[in-house]
C-alpha positions as MATLAB code, in Angstrom:
seq = 'XXXXXXXXXXXXXXXXXXXXXXXXXXXXXXXXXXXXXXXXXXXXXXXXXXXXXXXXXXXXXXXXXXXXXXXXXXXXXXXXXXXXXXXXXXXXXXXXXXXXXXXXXXXXXXXXXXXXXXXXXXXXXXXXXXXXXXXXXXXXXXXXXXXXXXXXXXXXXXXXXXXXXXXXXXXXXXXXXXXXXXXXXXXXXXXXXXXXXXXXXXXXXXXXXXXXXXXXXXXXXXXXXXXXXXXXXXXXXXXXXXXXXXXXXXXXX';
ca = [
       0.000    0.000    0.000;
       1.359    3.404   -1.012;
       2.284    5.745    1.796;
       0.307    9.040    1.654;
       2.338   12.062    0.621;
       3.166   14.417    3.481;
       2.012   17.966    2.800;
       2.722   19.351    6.272;
       4.968   17.832    8.949;
       4.518   19.082   12.508;
       7.383   18.091   14.781;
       7.175   18.463   18.562;
       5.219   21.728   18.283;
       4.754   23.664   21.523;
       3.005   27.044   21.632;
       2.620   29.420   24.549;
       1.381   32.972   25.154;
       3.304   34.306   28.128;
       2.698   31.816   30.940;
      -0.237   30.139   29.177;
       0.705   26.911   27.402;
      -1.567   26.338   24.420;
       0.038   23.372   22.652;
       2.358   20.782   24.169;
       4.742   18.865   21.930;
       2.354   17.889   19.141;
       3.799   15.759   16.330;
       1.783   14.623   13.304;
       1.575   14.917    9.513;
      -1.110   16.356    7.275;
      -1.436   14.308    4.081;
      -1.787   15.848    0.643;
      -5.377   16.065   -0.650;
      -7.059   15.089    2.584;
      -9.467   16.830    4.899;
      -7.952   16.598    8.369;
     -10.566   17.301   11.022;
      -9.327   18.788   14.307;
     -11.674   18.367   17.260;
     -11.566   18.981   20.989;
     -13.240   21.087   23.696;
     -12.570   24.787   24.290;
      -8.969   25.670   25.181;
      -7.623   22.450   23.667;
      -5.237   24.277   21.312;
      -7.162   23.856   18.034;
      -7.206   27.502   16.967;
      -3.651   28.036   18.217;
      -2.604   25.267   15.856;
      -4.215   27.019   12.872;
      -2.828   30.431   13.803;
       0.648   28.932   14.094;
       0.314   27.190   10.719;
      -0.619   30.521    9.102;
       1.811   32.582   11.243;
      -0.969   34.841   12.497;
       0.823   35.069   15.849;
       3.948   36.704   14.442;
       3.063   40.155   15.798;
       2.041   38.911   19.257;
       4.926   39.709   21.653;
       3.756   36.978   24.081;
       3.837   34.236   21.429;
       6.499   31.556   21.776;
       6.953   28.513   19.563;
       9.134   25.442   19.857;
       9.444   22.630   17.336;
       9.093   22.703   13.575;
       6.396   23.050   10.921;
       7.477   21.919    7.457;
       5.460   22.625    4.294;
       6.656   20.131    1.689;
       9.913   19.832    3.599;
      10.525   23.582    4.061;
      10.445   25.141    7.559;
       7.736   27.826    7.382;
       9.285   29.913   10.166;
      12.986   29.619    9.315;
      13.051   29.255    5.530;
       9.877   30.795    4.108;
       8.942   34.410    3.437;
       5.659   35.372    5.117;
       4.063   36.602    1.871;
       4.864   33.294    0.162;
       3.530   31.343    3.133;
       0.231   33.254    3.131;
      -0.158   32.544   -0.594;
       0.466   28.838   -0.066;
      -1.598   28.439    3.127;
      -4.953   30.209    3.022;
      -7.371   30.601    5.914;
     -11.148   30.829    6.269;
     -12.352   32.137    9.626;
     -15.399   31.328   11.750;
     -17.153   34.568   10.866;
     -17.251   35.495    7.177;
     -14.883   38.405    6.545;
     -15.676   39.830    3.096;
     -13.890   43.036    2.164;
     -16.087   46.160    1.785;
     -15.895   45.759   -1.993;
     -17.934   44.159   -4.755;
     -18.186   40.389   -5.090;
     -15.822   40.519   -8.081;
     -13.267   42.724   -6.346;
     -13.248   40.507   -3.254;
     -12.105   37.525   -5.297;
      -9.788   39.581   -7.532;
      -8.096   41.246   -4.553;
      -5.343   38.648   -4.063;
      -4.510   38.186   -7.755;
      -4.261   41.977   -8.136;
      -1.800   42.094   -5.240;
       0.236   39.527   -7.149;
       0.406   41.879  -10.129;
      -2.371   40.537  -12.358;
      -4.019   43.525  -14.046;
      -5.548   42.200  -17.260;
      -9.312   42.255  -16.872;
      -9.867   39.080  -18.880;
      -7.387   37.190  -16.672;
      -9.013   38.489  -13.506;
     -12.477   37.604  -14.811;
     -11.344   34.035  -15.526;
      -9.827   33.679  -12.036;
     -12.965   35.085  -10.391;
     -15.256   32.707  -12.273;
     -13.034   29.673  -11.635;
     -12.760   30.476   -7.907;
     -16.477   31.136   -7.452;
     -17.310   27.899   -9.257;
     -14.924   25.953   -7.021;
     -16.618   27.470   -3.971;
     -20.077   26.505   -5.307;
     -21.136   30.153   -5.524;
     -20.920   31.097   -9.221;
     -24.494   30.224  -10.217;
     -25.884   32.298   -7.340;
     -23.880   35.477   -8.009;
     -22.790   35.466  -11.684;
     -25.359   38.150  -12.611;
     -24.471   40.518   -9.759;
     -20.693   40.487   -9.498;
     -20.604   44.283   -9.117;
     -22.883   44.346   -6.083;
     -21.379   44.749   -2.595;
     -20.278   41.487   -1.003;
     -21.888   42.596    2.265;
     -25.323   42.107    0.661;
     -24.799   38.349    0.399;
     -26.258   35.980    2.997;
     -23.966   34.636    5.713;
     -23.524   31.299    3.962;
     -22.801   33.016    0.654;
     -20.297   35.325    2.331;
     -18.477   32.305    3.764;
     -18.283   30.668    0.341;
     -17.061   33.998   -1.064;
     -14.252   33.925    1.504;
     -13.385   30.415    0.320;
     -13.342   31.679   -3.277;
     -11.095   34.584   -2.252;
      -8.697   32.083   -0.696;
      -8.730   29.908   -3.828;
      -8.034   32.843   -6.152;
      -4.333   32.903   -5.187;
      -4.067   29.122   -5.738;
      -2.899   27.967   -2.296;
      -1.647   24.474   -1.476;
      -3.440   24.280    1.874;
      -6.647   25.856    3.197;
      -7.242   26.157    6.943;
     -10.847   26.348    8.142;
     -11.474   27.673   11.657;
     -15.035   26.602   12.518;
     -16.286   27.871    9.128;
     -19.896   26.831    9.703;
     -20.345   27.890   13.332;
     -22.659   30.772   12.398;
     -24.451   29.110    9.477;
     -27.782   27.334    9.175;
     -27.888   23.640    8.136;
     -28.492   24.398    4.438;
     -25.580   26.850    4.225;
     -23.422   24.402    6.189;
     -24.221   21.647    3.687;
     -23.136   23.877    0.787;
     -19.811   24.675    2.469;
     -19.230   20.980    3.241;
     -20.087   20.081   -0.345;
     -17.486   22.575   -1.566;
     -14.867   21.194    0.820;
     -15.409   17.641   -0.377;
     -14.665   18.688   -3.962;
     -11.776   20.998   -3.010;
      -9.713   18.173   -1.510;
      -9.179   16.807   -5.022;
      -6.828   19.736   -5.614;
      -6.036   21.158   -2.177;
      -5.168   19.978    1.326;
      -7.705   21.044    3.958;
      -7.432   21.343    7.739;
     -10.817   21.780    9.429;
     -11.088   22.893   13.045;
     -14.644   22.274   14.201;
     -16.558   22.108   17.467;
     -19.174   20.038   15.651;
     -18.068   16.408   15.956;
     -20.818   15.351   13.532;
     -19.313   17.659   10.934;
     -15.870   16.130   11.459;
     -17.404   12.672   11.087;
     -19.165   13.720    7.848;
     -16.351   15.405    5.956;
     -12.935   14.476    7.401;
     -10.718   11.727    6.025;
      -8.726   11.651    9.264;
      -9.438   13.303   12.597;
      -7.119   14.585   15.319;
      -8.407   14.946   18.876;
      -6.789   17.574   21.104;
      -7.314   18.017   24.836;
      -5.730   20.742   26.998;
      -3.025   21.387   24.402;
      -2.131   17.734   23.917;
      -2.685   15.701   20.761;
      -4.465   12.688   22.265;
      -4.774   10.710   19.039;
      -5.035   10.988   15.264;
      -6.429    8.310   12.978;
      -8.841    7.622   10.152;
     -12.106    9.347   10.981;
     -14.096    6.118   10.978;
     -11.753    4.599   13.562;
     -11.757    7.723   15.766;
     -15.555    7.683   15.875;
     -16.044    3.928   16.271;
     -12.995    2.391   17.984;
     -10.840    5.221   19.411;
      -7.636    4.113   21.117;
      -7.912    6.522   24.059;
     -10.796    6.618   26.536;
     -10.631   10.439   26.590;
     -11.460   10.477   22.879;
     -14.390    8.150   23.419;
     -15.648   10.269   26.308;
     -15.494   13.438   24.210;
     -17.182   12.134   21.067;
     -19.880   10.409   23.125;
     -20.670   13.723   24.822;
     -19.478   12.829   28.325;
     -17.525   16.096   28.439;
     -16.774   19.125   26.243;
];
């Protein structure tokens, strides 16, 4: 059986903010073209993991990191320019964060920063990205309208499209459906399932049912410790650690 290709390698990662330890010596890989679900109760280190992967903590004077994060073998803190990292690892937040611009200009924003000016090129990127985010058919006739006029679920898919427009390798999702209704959640999950054909996805979610639905593998964190990581079916049926079983069965969390 072929070994899965490692997209991200996390080696003995510890994260703290002043005296508060957020992650404790986590080591695991993220495979190429998978959806890795990350679950655990509040204060388990899930969001700290994402922020460290995207280097969103760089300006926080209290932030301390030990260990390594390698993207295709390259250390993202020691050997990679921040602008290049942010292009290669995109992030979608819990609350939709559209820019105060039109739908078109939201998606074209990143490509323009990269120097693409030709309108026909931008239009092609916008259409391709909106299609990949399952939003094109809903907005193709109103691309010039403000993004803020979209529904919450549409705004979240617009943020996914904006991430895709710069052609990242990895997309991080930080509870992307926490504020969405079941129908909007289903559309986002549908998009994610298709996106893994081309991208690698890391999904932090407080909704264990969502992790069970969409993740190929799932990692369970508790109080900053990676308790276990395995194929999602195994995590949800025969977990190796009783703490995992207690969490997914609702005994705590």
